[in-house]
C-alpha positions as CSV (number, residue, x, y, z in Angstrom):
1,L,48.5,185.9,15.0
2,K,46.3,183.1,15.8
3,F,42.8,182.9,14.2
4,M,40.4,180.5,15.2
5,A,38.3,179.1,11.8
6,S,37.6,176.0,12.6
7,S,35.8,174.0,15.8
8,S,35.3,170.5,16.7
9,H,33.5,172.1,20.0
10,D,30.2,170.0,20.9
11,A,28.6,168.2,23.8
12,Q,30.6,165.1,23.2
13,S,33.8,167.1,22.8
14,I,33.5,169.2,26.6
15,K,35.2,166.5,29.2
16,P,35.3,167.1,32.5
17,A,38.3,169.0,33.7
18,T,40.0,168.4,37.2
19,K,39.9,172.3,37.6
20,P,37.7,174.6,35.6
21,V,38.5,177.7,33.4
22,A,37.4,180.7,35.2
23,C,37.2,183.2,32.0
24,I,36.8,186.8,33.7
25,V,35.2,189.0,30.7
26,L,36.5,192.4,30.0
27,G,35.5,195.0,27.4
28,M,34.8,199.0,26.8
29,A,31.5,200.0,27.9
30,G,28.8,198.9,25.1
31,S,31.2,196.0,23.2
32,G,28.4,193.3,24.5
33,K,30.0,191.9,27.5
34,T,26.8,191.3,29.1
35,T,25.2,190.2,26.0
36,L,27.8,187.9,25.0
37,M,27.3,186.3,28.6
38,Q,23.8,185.5,28.2
39,A,25.0,184.2,24.6
40,L,27.5,181.8,26.5
41,N,25.0,181.1,29.2
42,A,22.4,179.3,26.6
43,Y,25.2,177.6,24.3
44,L,26.6,175.8,27.4
45,H,23.4,175.0,28.7
46,K,22.3,174.2,25.3
47,Q,25.1,171.4,25.1
48,R,24.5,170.0,28.9
49,A,28.1,171.2,30.2
50,P,28.1,172.1,33.5
51,Y,29.3,176.0,34.7
52,Y,29.3,178.9,36.8
53,L,28.0,182.2,36.3
54,I,29.1,185.0,38.8
55,N,28.1,189.3,38.5
56,L,30.8,191.3,39.3
57,D,28.5,194.9,38.4
58,P,27.0,195.8,40.9
59,A,25.2,198.6,38.8
60,V,23.3,196.5,36.5
61,L,19.3,197.0,37.5
62,D,19.0,193.6,35.9
63,T,21.0,190.6,34.0
64,P,19.8,188.6,31.3
65,F,21.1,185.6,32.6
66,G,20.6,184.0,35.9
67,A,24.0,184.4,38.1
68,N,25.1,181.6,40.5
69,I,26.8,184.1,42.5
70,D,25.8,187.8,42.6
71,I,28.0,191.1,44.2
72,R,24.5,192.6,44.0
73,D,23.5,190.0,46.7
74,T,26.2,191.2,49.4
75,V,26.7,194.8,48.3
76,N,23.8,197.3,47.6
77,Y,25.4,199.5,45.8
78,R,22.6,202.6,46.1
79,E,23.2,202.5,49.7
80,V,27.2,202.5,49.3
81,M,26.7,206.0,46.8
82,K,24.1,207.0,49.9
83,Q,26.4,206.3,53.2
84,Y,29.7,207.2,51.6
85,S,28.5,210.1,49.4
86,L,29.9,208.5,46.2
87,G,28.9,209.4,42.8
88,P,28.0,206.4,40.6
89,N,31.6,205.5,39.4
90,G,32.9,205.7,42.9
91,A,29.9,204.0,44.6
92,I,30.9,200.6,42.1
93,L,34.8,200.8,43.2
94,T,33.8,201.1,46.6
95,S,31.3,198.4,46.3
96,L,33.9,195.8,44.3
97,N,36.8,196.7,47.0
98,L,34.4,195.9,49.8
99,F,33.3,192.2,47.9
100,A,36.8,191.9,47.2
101,T,37.6,191.4,50.9
102,R,35.7,188.3,50.6
103,F,36.4,187.0,47.7
104,E,38.0,184.1,49.2
105,E,34.5,182.7,50.3
106,V,33.8,182.9,46.3
107,V,36.9,180.7,45.6
108,E,35.9,178.2,47.9
109,L,32.8,177.9,47.1
110,V,33.2,177.4,43.6
111,E,35.4,174.4,44.4
112,T,33.4,173.0,46.5
113,R,31.1,173.0,43.9
114,A,33.2,171.9,41.0
115,S,34.6,169.3,43.1
116,S,30.8,167.8,43.2
117,A,29.5,169.1,40.0
118,E,32.8,168.5,37.8
119,L,32.5,171.7,36.5
120,K,33.6,172.8,32.9
121,Y,34.1,177.1,33.2
122,V,33.4,179.8,35.6
123,L,32.6,183.1,33.7
124,L,32.5,186.5,35.4
125,D,30.6,189.5,34.4
126,T,32.8,192.8,35.4
127,P,31.4,196.7,34.8
128,G,31.0,198.7,32.3
129,Q,33.6,201.1,33.3
130,I,36.3,198.8,32.1
131,E,39.2,200.6,34.3
132,I,37.3,199.8,37.6
133,F,38.2,196.2,37.2
134,T,41.7,196.7,35.1
135,W,43.2,199.2,37.5
136,S,41.7,198.9,40.8
137,A,43.1,196.7,43.9
138,S,40.0,194.6,43.7
139,G,40.2,193.6,40.1
140,S,43.8,192.6,41.1
141,I,42.9,190.6,44.5
142,I,40.3,188.7,42.5
143,S,42.5,187.8,39.4
144,E,44.9,186.8,41.3
145,S,42.8,184.7,43.9
146,L,40.9,183.3,40.6
147,A,44.3,183.1,39.3
148,S,45.9,181.0,41.8
149,T,43.3,178.5,42.3
150,F,41.8,177.9,38.6
151,P,43.1,178.1,35.0
152,T,42.4,181.6,34.3
153,V,41.6,183.4,31.0
154,I,41.1,187.1,30.3
155,V,38.4,187.8,27.6
156,Y,38.6,191.3,26.3
157,V,36.1,192.1,23.9
158,V,35.8,194.4,21.2
159,D,32.6,196.3,19.2
160,T,33.9,195.5,15.9
161,P,31.8,198.0,13.9
162,R,33.2,201.3,16.0
163,S,37.0,199.6,15.0
164,S,36.6,199.6,12.0
165,N,37.5,203.4,12.4
166,A,41.6,202.5,12.2
167,V,42.4,205.0,14.9
168,T,39.9,203.5,17.3
169,F,41.1,199.8,16.5
170,M,44.4,201.0,17.7
171,S,43.2,202.7,20.8
172,N,41.2,198.7,21.6
173,M,44.7,197.3,20.8
174,L,46.6,199.3,23.5
175,Y,44.2,198.7,25.8
176,A,44.4,194.7,25.7
177,C,48.0,195.0,25.3
178,S,48.2,196.6,28.3
179,I,45.6,194.2,29.9
180,L,47.8,191.8,29.2
181,Y,51.0,193.3,30.5
182,K,49.4,193.7,34.0
183,A,47.2,191.0,34.2
184,K,49.9,188.5,33.3
185,L,47.4,186.0,32.1
186,P,45.9,184.1,28.6
187,L,44.5,186.8,26.4
188,L,41.2,186.1,23.9
189,L,40.4,188.8,21.8
190,V,37.2,188.6,21.3
191,F,35.6,190.9,18.5
192,N,31.7,190.9,19.2
193,K,28.7,191.7,16.7
194,T,29.8,190.1,13.6
195,D,26.5,189.9,12.6
196,V,26.8,194.0,12.1
197,Q,30.1,194.0,10.3
198,R,32.5,190.8,10.0
199,H,36.0,190.7,11.9
200,D,38.2,190.3,8.7
201,F,39.6,193.4,8.1
202,A,40.6,193.5,12.1
203,V,42.5,190.0,11.1
204,E,44.3,191.5,8.0
205,W,45.1,194.8,10.0
206,M,46.8,192.5,12.7
207,S,48.7,190.3,10.0
208,D,49.5,193.0,7.6
209,L,51.2,196.2,8.5
210,S,50.9,197.5,5.1
211,A,47.1,197.2,5.2
212,F,46.9,199.4,8.7
213,Q,49.1,201.5,7.1
214,A,47.0,202.3,4.2
215,A,43.7,202.6,6.2
216,L,45.3,205.1,8.2
217,Q,45.8,207.0,5.3
218,A,42.6,209.0,6.0
219,E,43.6,209.8,9.1
220,K,45.3,213.3,8.4
221,S,45.7,214.2,12.1
222,Y,48.8,214.0,14.4
223,M,46.7,210.5,15.5
224,G,47.6,208.9,12.2
225,S,51.3,208.8,12.4
226,L,51.2,208.3,16.4
227,A,49.2,205.0,15.4
228,T,51.2,203.4,12.4
229,S,54.7,204.2,14.8
230,M,52.2,202.1,17.5
231,A,51.4,199.4,14.7
232,L,55.1,198.8,14.6
233,M,55.5,198.1,18.4
234,L,52.4,195.8,18.6
235,E,53.7,193.9,15.9
236,E,54.9,191.3,18.7
237,F,52.0,191.6,20.9
238,Y,49.8,190.2,17.6
239,A,51.9,187.5,17.2
240,T,51.0,186.3,20.3
241,L,47.4,187.2,20.4
242,T,44.2,184.5,19.9
243,V,41.4,186.1,18.0
244,V,38.1,184.8,17.6
245,G,34.9,186.3,15.9
246,V,31.7,185.8,17.6
247,S,27.8,187.1,17.5
248,A,26.3,187.6,20.9
249,R,22.9,188.2,19.1
250,T,22.8,185.1,17.1
251,G,25.5,182.9,18.5
252,E,27.8,182.5,15.8
253,G,31.3,182.0,16.9
254,L,30.6,180.8,19.9
255,A,32.0,177.3,19.3
256,H,34.9,178.6,18.3
257,F,35.2,180.9,21.4
258,F,35.5,177.8,23.8
259,D,37.8,176.2,21.3
260,A,39.9,179.4,22.0
261,L,39.5,179.4,25.7
262,D,40.7,175.9,26.2
263,A,43.6,176.2,24.1
264,A,44.0,179.7,26.6
265,A,43.7,177.3,29.3
266,A,46.2,174.9,28.0
267,E,48.8,177.6,27.9
268,Y,47.9,178.5,31.3
269,G,49.0,176.0,32.6
270,K,52.2,175.7,30.4
271,T,53.7,179.0,30.8
272,Y,52.0,181.0,33.4
273,A,51.4,178.4,36.4
274,V,54.3,177.7,36.1
275,E,55.9,181.4,36.4
276,L,52.8,181.7,39.7
277,E,54.6,178.8,41.2
278,R,58.1,180.5,40.7
279,K,56.4,183.2,42.2
280,K,55.0,181.1,45.1
281,E,58.6,179.6,45.7
282,A,60.0,183.0,46.1
283,A,57.4,185.0,47.9
284,A,58.1,181.3,50.6
285,K,61.8,182.1,50.8
286,A,61.4,185.6,51.3
287,E,58.8,185.0,54.3
288,A,61.2,182.6,55.7
289,A,63.9,184.8,56.0
290,R,62.3,187.2,57.4
291,Q,61.6,185.0,60.1
292,A,65.0,184.0,60.3
293,Q,66.0,187.3,60.4
294,Q,63.0,188.4,63.2
295,A,63.9,185.3,65.4
296,A,67.7,186.4,65.5
297,R,66.9,189.5,67.0
298,F,64.5,188.6,69.3
299,Q,67.4,186.1,70.8
300,T,69.7,189.1,70.2
301,D,67.3,191.1,72.5
302,R,66.9,187.9,75.4
303,L,71.3,187.8,74.9
304,Q,71.3,191.6,76.2
305,A,68.8,191.5,78.3
306,A,70.8,188.8,80.4
307,G,74.2,190.7,80.2
308,A,75.8,188.9,77.9
309,T,78.3,189.2,75.5
310,V,77.2,189.3,71.5
311,A,78.1,190.2,68.2
312,I,75.9,192.8,66.1
313,D,76.9,193.5,62.4
314,G,80.2,192.2,63.2
315,N,81.4,194.1,66.6
316,T,81.3,192.9,69.9
317,H,79.0,194.8,72.2
318,S,78.7,193.6,76.2
319,A,76.0,195.0,78.2
320,P,77.2,196.5,81.4
321,H,76.5,194.6,84.6
322,A,74.4,195.8,87.1
323,G,76.3,197.7,89.7
324,E,79.7,198.1,87.7
325,D,78.9,201.9,87.1
326,G,78.4,202.2,91.1
327,E,81.2,200.6,92.4
328,E,83.3,202.8,89.8
329,S,82.3,205.6,90.6
330,E,82.5,204.5,94.7
331,G,86.2,204.0,94.1
332,E,86.6,206.9,92.2
333,G,84.9,208.8,95.5
334,E,87.4,206.9,98.0
335,G,90.8,207.5,96.0
336,K,90.2,211.5,96.0
């Protein structure tokens, strides 16, 4: 467990990078994602660090930050709901799907902006319904498009006061674990609302299994024993996590947040980017093999059409020449 307790992040420490760090902010409804985005916007503006903000929530009425790219400028959420006879969640998902079909244009726009302004960060706010982004095809398209172009980090925002219950805490950790293994990108765990309740208890539970088991003693239902078993399984998951406590309302911990974000981006370059390159090479080889197989089949079809003898699956086949069947029939008729 890596706990960011100190920071050297200030205006002088923000150095232009060759590529900006893409930060996808996820979290349960009410965890404070949009408020955190507002705080990050204010902090980076104060530090005079070049950044880009993208809003991916089509149903939000108003954002407390000025988004450089807003899904609402491309897709009308209410028109989608009316035109396709959808409910609120279905309309959000459909709007995100429509936007994902043109997301390569967003990536190109960010690349152009990054080359001219030397962007440091690209921050993306996601819909409040977390499952719409994490478990949809459009969410995968957006995250993979970003990860193939920029160092990309998933930020999972946790509501600290609500997670003070041991079972709720375990539910959040399981969701964070599922996001990590689905996205296959560095994950930064952010405990928000530390001005209401400190996140020290969460750090202790993640580093000391006995302390978490003691907290579960109050839970007498089957959920308590289930959470204990899950905690044993998640010990290895905790060991790779970076944890930061912030308050989006007061701005406390934001410097630590950007230190952790930079560290996660460096981890992307060492591990995730290498794996991504390996997948690209494997996909290129598979495509080359497919094209070679198609070319061989096309050549075989041409030879067969010309009446040549070709080898297919190790067996020799000869296409009959025109007139052979007719001559044979005629000879048999004369013999008779």
